[in-house]
N, C-alpha and C positions, 0 to 999 in steps of 0.2 A: 504494500500500500504506500509506503514511503517512496518507493521508486516511481510510482505513477504521479504522485503529487509533485515530485521534483521535476519531472519532465514537462508538466503542464505549466508550471510557474514561469519559465522563460517565454513561452508562447503568450501567456496572459500579459506579461510585462511588455512584450513587443507590440501586442495589439493595442494596449493602452497608450503606448508611446506613439504609435501610428495615428490613432484617433486624436490624440492631443496635438500632434503636428498638423494633421488635417484641419482641426478646428482653428489653430493659429493662422494657417494659410488662408482658410476661408474668411476669417475675421479681417485679415489684412486686405484681401481682395474686395470684400464688401465695403470696407471703410475707405479705400482709395479709388474705387470704381467711379463714383460721381466726379471726383476731381479729374481723373483721366478723361472721362467722357466730356466734361466741360471744356477741358483744354483742347481735345481733338475737334470738338464742335466749333470752338472759336477759331482754330487754325483753318478749318474747312471754310467757315464764313469769310475769313480774310482772303483766302486764295480763290474763292468762288462767290463773290458778292452778288446780291440780288440784282443790283444795278451797277454798271461800270461806265467808264467814260463820262462821268458827270461833269457838265459844264455849267458854271455859275457866272452870271453877268449881273453887275450892279446897275440897276436901272436909274435909281435916284437915291440921294442920301441927304438927310437933314441932321441937325444936332440930336434929335430924339428918335429917329427911325431910319431904316434902310429898306429899300425895295429891290428885290433880286428876282431874276428869272433863272430857272434850272431846267436842263434837259439831260438825257442820258440814254443808255442802252440797257434794257432789261434782258438779262440772260438766264435767269434761274426760274425753272418751273416750280409749281406747287407751293409758291409763297403767296400768302394773302396780305395785302396792304392793310396796315393798322392806322398809320398816320405819321405826321412829322412833328417834331418838337424843336423849339429854338431856345438858345441860351446865349447870354453874354458873359464874357470873361473879363475880369479886371486885370490890371497889370500884375497883381500878386497871384493870379491864376485861379481865383475864386469864381465859380460858375453860379449864375442865377438864371432861373427860368424867366422867359419873357413871352409876350404874345406873338402869334404867327397867324396870319390870315391870308388866304388866297384872294387876290383882287382882280384877276383877269376874267374869272367866272366863278360861280359857286363851287366849292369843294364837294365832290360827290362821295369820296372815299372808296371809289371802285378800284379793283385790282386790274392793272393794265396788262395787255398781252405782251408776249416776248417781242423784242425788237426795239427800234428807236422810240423813245417816249418824250413827250413834252410834259414836264412836271409843273409848268405854269409860273405865274408871277406872284410873288408873295411879299406882303408887308410885315416887317419885324419891328416891334417896338416894346418898351422904351429902350433906347440904346445910349442915352446920355451918360457920359463918363466911362463908357466901356472901351476896352482895347480891341475886342474881337467879338464877332457874332458867329455862332455855330448852329447848323441845322442838322439834325439827326433823323433818319427814317427808322420806322419800326415795321417789321413784317413778321408774320407767323409762318415758319417753315418747318414742316414735319413736327408740328406740335411745340416747337421752341420759339421764343421771342428772339428775333435777330435785330439788333440795333446797329446802324452803320452811320458814319459821318458822311453827310452829303455835301456840306459846304462849310468852309472856314474862311471868314472874311475879316481882314484887318481893317479896323476903323480909323486907326492913326497911321499916317503915311510912313512913319519910320519903323513900323512893326511888320515883320515877315511871318509867314505861316510856320507853325511848329512842325 
């Protein structure tokens, strides 16, 4: 009887060790998977943007507002347009949300087809005291919210784009 119990003990210890190692590996994978997926999704979005070749033209500018026109080329299928957001940045780099309204026609919020797109003319305000205006787009692609910089406009002549 002692002989049988001695031969089972190493097998039992080996199986406990394998289960413990498996549990540790599983816990590591479960805890790092979201970080890895976020990183790879961000890299994919950077390499394959929803809209590329975005051209921004300043139509007019006053002390408290800027009017821009944007167009580009939509290249990515399966992405639903959510909207645009604007912000101003101070010289210290602090961002603040500002108003953005399409002025060439009412904004419908429709998702445009692939190919060249006219994103329209937009009024952004208030901009007084800001160094830069930025416009970001938001799309939902494969269930994920994808945000991209569409325009970055220096408001002071001696400032260049970051």
